[in-house]
C-alpha positions in Angstrom: -19.5 8.2 -11.3 -18.5 4.5 -11.2 -15.4 3.5 -9.4 -13.7 0.2 -8.8 -11.5 0.5 -5.8 -9.0 -2.2 -5.1 -8.1 -3.6 -1.7 -4.9 -1.5 -1.6 -6.8 1.8 -2.0 -9.5 0.8 0.5 -6.8 -0.3 2.9 -4.9 2.9 2.6 -8.1 4.9 3.3 -8.9 2.7 6.2 -5.4 3.4 7.6 -5.9 7.1 7.2 -9.4 6.9 8.9 -8.1 4.7 11.7 -5.2 7.1 12.4 -7.6 10.1 12.2 -10.0 8.4 14.6 -7.1 7.7 17.0 -5.8 11.2 16.9 -9.3 12.7 17.3 -9.9 10.6 20.4 -6.5 11.3 21.9 -7.1 15.0 21.7 -10.2 15.0 23.8 -12.8 15.2 21.0 -16.2 13.5 21.5 -16.5 10.0 20.3 -15.3 6.7 21.7 -11.6 6.7 22.6 -11.8 2.9 22.5 -13.2 3.0 19.0 -10.2 5.0 17.7 -7.8 2.5 19.3 -9.7 -0.5 17.8 -9.7 1.1 14.4 -6.0 1.8 14.7 -5.3 -1.8 15.8 -7.4 -3.2 13.0 -5.5 -1.1 10.5 -2.1 -2.2 12.0 -3.2 -5.8 11.8 -4.3 -5.4 8.2 -1.1 -3.6 7.4 0.9 -6.6 8.7 -1.2 -9.1 6.6 -1.1 -7.1 3.4 2.5 -6.1 3.5 3.5 -9.5 4.7 2.1 -10.9 1.5 4.3 -8.5 -0.5 1.5 -6.1 -1.4 1.9 -2.4 -1.1 -0.8 -1.2 1.3 -1.3 2.0 -0.7 2.4 2.7 -1.1 2.0 3.2 -4.8 -1.2 5.2 -4.4 0.3 8.3 -5.9 1.3 6.4 -9.0 -2.0 4.6 -9.4 -4.1 7.7 -8.9 -2.1 9.6 -11.6 -2.1 7.2 -14.5 0.5 4.6 -13.5 -1.4 1.4 -12.7 0.0 -1.6 -11.1 -0.1 -5.1 -12.6 -2.4 -6.6 -10.0 -5.2 -4.1 -10.7 -4.6 -4.2 -14.5 -5.1 -8.0 -14.3 -8.3 -7.4 -12.3 -9.6 -5.3 -15.2 -8.1 -7.3 -18.0 -11.4 -7.9 -19.8 -12.4 -4.2 -19.6 -8.9 -3.2 -20.8 -8.9 -5.9 -23.6 -5.4 -7.0 -22.7 -3.7 -8.9 -25.4 -2.3 -12.4 -24.5 1.2 -10.9 -24.5 0.1 -8.0 -22.2 -1.5 -10.4 -19.8 1.6 -12.6 -19.7 3.7 -9.6 -19.1 1.5 -8.3 -16.3 1.5 -11.7 -14.6 5.3 -11.7 -14.8 5.6 -8.2 -13.5 3.3 -9.0 -10.6 5.3 -12.2 -9.7 8.6 -10.3 -9.8 7.2 -7.5 -7.8 5.9 -9.8 -5.1 9.1 -11.9 -5.1 11.2 -8.7 -4.7 8.8 -7.1 -2.2 8.3 -10.0 0.2 11.8 -10.0 1.8 11.8 -6.2 2.0 8.3 -6.3 3.5 9.5 -8.8 6.1 12.3 -6.4 7.0 9.7 -3.6 7.3 7.5 -5.7 9.6 10.5 -6.7 11.7 11.6 -3.1 12.0 8.1 -2.0 13.1 8.1 -4.8 15.6 11.5 -3.7 17.0 10.2 -0.2 17.4 7.1 -1.5 19.3 9.3 -3.7 21.5 11.4 -0.7 22.6 8.3 0.8 24.1 6.7 -2.4 25.3 9.8 -3.5 27.1 10.4 0.0 28.5 13.8 0.2 26.9 13.1 3.2 24.7 15.5 6.1 24.8 16.2 8.8 22.2 19.1 7.0 20.5 17.3 3.6 20.3 14.1 5.3 19.0 16.0 7.3 16.4 17.8 4.1 15.2 14.5 2.1 15.1 12.6 4.8 13.2 15.5 5.1 10.7 15.3 1.3 10.2 11.5 1.4 9.7 11.8 4.3 7.2 14.6 2.6 5.2 12.6 -0.6 5.0 9.4 1.3 4.1 11.3 3.2 1.3 12.6 -0.1 -0.1 9.1 -1.7 -0.2 7.6 1.5 -1.7 10.2 1.7 -4.4 9.5 -1.9 -5.5 5.9 -1.0 -6.0 6.4 2.4 -7.6 9.0 1.2 -10.1 6.7 -1.7 -11.0 3.9 0.8 -11.7 6.3 2.6 -14.1 6.9 -0.6 -16.0 3.2 -1.5 -16.0 2.2 1.8 -17.6 4.7 1.3 -20.4 3.0 -1.9 -21.4 -0.4 -0.4 -21.9 -1.8 1.7 -24.7 -3.0 5.2 -24.2 -6.6 3.9 -24.5 -6.0 1.1 -22.0 -4.6 3.7 -19.5 -7.6 5.9 -20.0 -10.0 3.0 -19.4 -8.1 1.9 -16.4 -8.2 5.3 -14.8 -11.9 5.6 -15.6 -12.6 2.2 -13.9 -10.5 2.9 -10.9 -11.0 6.7 -10.4 -14.2 7.5 -12.2 -12.9 10.0 -14.7 -10.5 10.1 -17.7 -7.0 11.1 -16.8 
């Protein structure tokens, strides 16, 4: 089974594994506690870099996995999918629009995450401040995620059924 996994998918999996390692270590299981923290920190750093660039960091994973590809990955597979010149132009446009719309929202998400961390770092966290900070993080995350998911809907509509099948096979290893 051949799979081509994009950086977004790998990053999402790394985040899950890093979080799992951290939780495992925090609950007294064998293995290095420091390893879990390092993995979680590496994931947090990668999250900031990828999201800061306007990319989704796995936020559209549910769409991609279920037959709704994003324009970036479609362009990565353009030869295999035999995109027409018009489709390639449309994908490039969708990707540019997605990144342009996502970047300011991503910046808000990163700032909201930083605000939440500062509450604890500065020892000013209380129930009200934490609730407000988490609400800000989740609103920002929702806005970024919607940009990516809605772009995946538009992308799918520009592909033929055969191109969608080939895409899914390339990314996930089986026809969908």
